[in-house]
N, C-alpha and C positions, 0 to 999 in steps of 0.2 A: 503491500500500499504506500510506502514512503514516495513514492512519485507521481501520485495522487496528490500530497501538497503541495510539490511543484511547482512556479509559473502558473503560482494562481494569488501569493503577495501577502502567503503568510508568515506570521509570525512565530520566529521565537520567544519561547519564553521560559525564563530561570524560575521563578518561585514566584510567590506574592510579599507586597509591598500593604501592609497594615498601616488607616489611617485615623488618627482620634481626637481631636482640638486640637489640630495642628500641629499631633507628635504624630514618628513615622517609625514603624518596624519593623527592618523588611530579610525574610528568611529567600534566602536563599541554597540550590545546592552545585555545591560545588563547577565549577562548566568541565573541565576536569573527564569528570563525569558520564558527561556527556557522549556517548564515543560515535554519533552520528550527526553528521548536519541537520538534519531536520528534530531528533531529540527535543518532544516537548515544543512541538509548534498548537500555534491558534492561527484559527482560520474561519473563514467568509464559510459556513455549511451549505448553503447552495450552491456554492463554487464546486468546492468537497466533494459532496456528492455525484453534481455534471462528474466528476470528474473520473469519481468511481465508477459508475456508469458504463460511461466510455470504456475502462480499462476491462469490463467485466463482460462487455461485450467483445472484446474483441481476445478474451481468449482463447483458443483453444478444445474440445471438443463440449463448449462451454455452450445451453440453450438460455438466453436468457426472452423470458414474460412479463412484462408489465399490466400490472391489474388488481383487482380491489377482491380480497380473500374474503367468503362472507364467510363459511365455517368447514368447520374438518368433516375428512370424510368415514366412517369406524363400522370395521365388521370384526363379528363377535369382540371387541376390548380392545379392538389395535387398530390405530392410526394406520389408515393407507393413502395419504394423499388430502386432498383441498378442492373444496370449490371458487372458484372464481368468476369474477365476470371479468371481462377485457378492458380495454378501453372504447374499442364497442356497444359494450353496451353486453355483448353476449359472454351467456354463461356456459364455464366449461367446467372439466372436472383433469387434473391432472394428481398424478397417482406417484410415491417411490417406494420403497422401504421404507426410511427414514423421512420426520419431517420436524426441518428445524422452524420450528416459531419464535418467530421477534417482532412480534407488530406495534412495539411501544408500549410508552404509560397507559394509552386506551386503550390495549390491549381487545379486543372479545373472545380470541379460541382460550386468551390462559385457566378459563374456567372451568374447564376439565382436567387441568395438568397440573394444579396445584390449586391451595385454600388461598385467595385473594384477600390478603388481608390491608387493606389499602388507606392509609387515612394521611389529609389532605393539611400539610401543616400549616402554611403558607400559601401565597401568589407572588410570581417576580412579575413587575413590571418593567418590561425588557423596550430596547431604542437602539438604533445604532447613531453613536453620538459623533460627526463629523470633526477632531482640530485640526483647523485649517490652515494656524497662525502657532497653532502649539502643540504640544507633545504631552505623555503622560508622565508624572514626574519624577516616577523610577520606569525607565523604557526596559523591556523586555518583562515587564514585569504584571501580573496579575494587581488589581489592585481591591482592597479590601477597606469599605471604610465601615468603622463602631460607627454609627448611626445607631439613633434612638429612634423607635425602637426594636428596631433591626437592621442589621449590613446591607449596604450596597455595594455591590459591585460591577469594578469596568475592563476591561483587558482589551490587547488588541487583537483584530480581527487583519486589520491590513496595515501599510502604512501610512494612512491620515485618518483610519476609523477605529473605532472602539468600539465593544456594546456593553449595554448601563443594562441595568438589573436589579432593579429596587426589591428587595423583598417587603412587603406587607403581611406583619402577620395573620393569623385568623382566617376565614371561609369566605367574609364578606369583606368585597372592592369597592373604592368610589364610584359609582357611574361614567367613564368616559364622554359616553353619550351625551350627559347633561355639563359636563365641564368639572364636575366636581372633583374627576381625576387631575386636572389641570391643574387647579386649587393647591390638591392637597401638594403634589412636588412640588410646585415653586415657591410654597409655604412652610412646609414641614421637610423638606429632602435640603432646596437647596444650599440654605444657611447653613449643613453639618457637613459640604466637601468638601475639597480643598480649591481655592480659590484661584487656581488656575482653571478650575475642572466648569464653574460655576454658569459662564456666559455661554459656551459654549452648550451645554446643557439644561439654561434656561429656552436655547432659540431652538431645540430639536426637542421640547414640549409644546413650543408657541406651534410648533409645525405638525403635530399629530397624529404621526404616523409611530405613534405607542399598542402595542398590542400585550396581551395579559396568560401566564402561564399559572396553574398547579400544583406548588412542589408538592407530590408525593414522598410517599414513604411505605413496603410495603419488605416483610421482610419475606428470604429463599422461604416456601414451604410446600415442596415439590410433592408429587403424586406420581410417581412412578407408570409410566403409560405406557404399552411394547406402542411401537411405530413414532415414535414422535420426543420432541426434547425442546424444553422453554430454555429459553437467551436474553440479552440485555433484559430493559423498563419491562418487556410484558412477563417476567420470573419474579425478579429483587430490585426495589428501587430505594433510593436513601434522599437524602435531600441536597439538591444540588449544587449548594453554599460552594463547595470543595470542588466539585468539577470530576468525580472522580466516577460516574457512570461510566463513561468510556472506558475512564483503567478498567473496569470492573468484565465489560462488557468484552474488551480486549483480551483482558486473559483469561476470562472463560474458551472465546474463540479459542485459545493456545489447549491449556486442558484440551478442550474438547478433541481439535486436532491433534493430538497427543495420540489420547483413548479412541481414532480410528483408525489410523494410519495401519494397524497392527491387521483389521479384521479385512477378512477376504469375500465372508457371507455374510451378507445384510438380510437375506431371505429369511431366516432364524429372529423372529421378532420377540421372544422369550429370550433366548441366549443375545442377543445383541442387549436388553434391556437391564438383564443384569449385570452383564458386565459394563453400564453408559453411570450403575449406582455410584461406581466410583465417580464421578465426575463431583454429584454433590457434595462428598469427602474430599475433593484435591481440592476446589473454587474455596475452600473455606479459609485461609488462611493469606488472601491478596480481600476476598470479598467481604468477609468480616470486620478488618483493621479498618476498611477506607469507611464501611458504611457504618463500624461506632464513629469512626474520629468525626467525620462528616453530620452526625447526628449529637455525639457531644459537643462540636464544635457551637455549632448552631445556639444549641442551648446555651455554651455560655456567651456566645455574642448578640442575644435575648435576654439580656438580664431579666429577672422579674424582680416587683416594689421594692423586694427587704434588701435589706443592706448587703446582708451576705453572700446571695446572689451579685450584688454589683461588684464586692471586691474580689467576686473572682473574675469577673472581666477584665479589673484595672490590675489582679497577676498573673494571666493569661497574656494578657499584652508585654507587660511587662517582663517576664520571664521568657515570650519571643526576641523582646529587645536585647539581652544579654550579646545575640548571636554565638557564634560556636558550634558546638554541640546542640544548646540552647535550642537555633533558631534548624541548622539541622538536622537533627535531628526527623521535629515535627516533620519537615519536608518534606522526609526521602519515606516518612509513612502516606503521606496526604498524595503522592507521585505514584505509589505503589511499588519503588525500588527496596526497601527495606519492611514486607510483608508482614510483622512480629506481633500478633497481639500482646506478647507480654512488652515489645520494649513500647505500644501504644500506650498501657496501663501504668508504668512507672513514667510517662514522661506526664500523660493528666497528671494523676497524683504527685510528681516532684509541681506542678503548677501549685496547685492545692497546698504541698507543705511550703511551697512559696512562703505563697499570699498568710498561711497563716503566720509566717516566718518573720514581715511583714508587719504584720498586726503588733507580735510582743518582741518589737526591735525601735526603740533603746529602752522603754522602761514600760516589765506588762502590767496589765490592769486589769482586774478583774470581769470591769465589760470586754476588753476585746480580748483575753483568752477564750469568755462564750461566745464570742461575735467568732473568731476563732472556730471553736468545737463547730459551730452555726457552719463555717462555708466550710468545714471537710464532710460535714454530712449535706452537702448542697451539692458537690463533687460527687459520692459516693449515688445521693439522688439523681446523679446527672446518666452516670455511663454504669450502672448496675442496672436498668430495666433493657438499655441500649443491645447489652452480652446478653441478659436475658432471655431474649429476645433473637441470638443470633443463635444462643445456643453453646452454652461453656462449654461442654465437653467434644462436637463440633470446633468450636475456634480454640481452645488450650490445648488440645488433648485427642487432636486426633486422629493422632498411630494408633489410638485403642480404637479402633474402628475398623475390622475385616477387611469393609468395601476402602477402606482409604489403602491400607498394602497394596491390598489387589493395586487397583491403579496407581500407587508411587511406579513398583516394579515396570510397569509397563511406559508411564511419560519416563522413566528413567530410560530403556531401552530406546525412546523416542529420542530425545535429548543424545542418546549415542550417536544415533539415525547422523544427529544434525551433522556430529563435530568430523563426522572420517564422511560429510558430503553426500 
């Protein structure tokens, strides 16, 4: 896929810059760790998808047909294909021994393949901001504005454009049609942005090209079904604050590829389903780490009204401002370069302990000790429910799961195959 981001003005991104009340904390991964010219690319999605379609159409022995899938085709409890409408509206059926379902967050096919527990956490109000005579304060970085009541994101998608996503908590949005959204963005958001981004933001808002998108969370709860497997947001979602969805999806693709590589006979649906059980265990280290971090960071960056929650956000910002391993460790977790759940938990509670230390030094008082205890309790209350939904055993002790060990040996052989060319 690398060549799909070449020639579309994609931008290299090496980390995040956090902004809060005039101060910055920069989280960058060491540049020498990026071993490809296209690593960490941010791009205009429309151009990328078009390039990807062109690439797929040019592959030998691959037939690509575009249409709208309406339902899965099942025979005796086994998925044998899909029904779809072609571009001219004609209904067709396509059959295959394995159907990979990846129809996104609004999937209408997932209900038979998983237990869909979808939670709408907030909404993104999105727009493309043109920076005519200015640039992002920290080039080659995504920007996270720690605003109230929730974060605002800016990241480059071309040499002159940045995508802006304003998070609005809850399930109710100001109306775009009657002007309430424009008023909200100009009165509640603008003053919290870095000064150099305010005028471009206002110009974009006044043009009215604004779109909204619900931010959904859905733990992976598969129902193994012969003949089909779920991928992407149709299977597992997390808050998109950290942009982890694509990382998880591509990681899942690699795991699935390695598992399918030695399969010679796809016609035995029962045997194939048994073989692919390993997929759900092997994906956990990367997926659960990114899912947990995304959910935890969103809750930290959207503090509750109580002082302990506000102290947790302050501690997180100051901890990341320390640089070195205190910023490189979290960015390695965010990017999927260090998919270790224990590292995530260690950094998260290091933030909490750092926050307690700030409260107790130089002179502790009963009030500050109590606030520190509430801060630790708040940290536990943030991360434990997310870890529980991901599965403690699957997340921290996957080696105790038989299917994980079966799949790990297959993946190891696949990796050796890649190394040998």
